[in-house]
C-alpha positions, 0 to 999 in steps of 0.5 A: 503463449497467450497474453497475460490479463492487464490490470487496469487501475480502475475500481480497484479496492483500497482498505485500511482495516476494513474501510474503503478508501479507494475514492480518495485515493489517486494512486496506490504504490507498494514497492520493495526496497533494500532494508536499512543497513543491509549489504548484498554481495554478488553471490546472494540473491537478496538478504532482506527487504522493506516495503514502502506504501505510497498514497496519493489522493484528494485533501478532504476535511471530512472526518472519515476521509483518507487525508483525515484518517492519516492524520488521526493515525499518526504514529500508530499501525493499522491493516491494509489491503489491496485488490488491484482488480477490484474483487471482494474475494482473492483468487489465483488470478486476482490476488489481494496484497496485505499487510501492516502499515506504520503511519509514520507521516503526516500528509501535507496540506498543500493549496494552490490557487484554483486547483483541487488539493491533493497530498502524497505520503510514504509509509513504512510496511512492518517488516516480517521474515520472508516466506514464500511458502506461506506467501509472505514476503518481508511483510506483504501477504499475497492472498490467491484465496 
């Protein structure tokens, strides 16, 4: 078997709604964890799941910055799209990951002497039923075309 193509986290696309925020982000992490209250027995593969979207980025006072958008949208929901390969159109070998995020956390203002200010937040992804036949995995859709 030939080696799989590796993804290098460089020039990715990260959007909230239709706006690109990759230039304000230093890390985008989408992780599936256990849904609250779920109990998995030894005979079950998985009874539920809940995604978390962790974002790290630069702190900026610009009204259109990711930092300020997270503040402005606190308490609401919005769509997100991650294109790890930076491609505008999803393909089978370069898919896009998307869903609806709940802006449940405000980024902190952390200032260290003589350092560029940065932040980290972990946001909830709105959960939906698991349906791999339609490429929907507990609220995250994988687009391949």
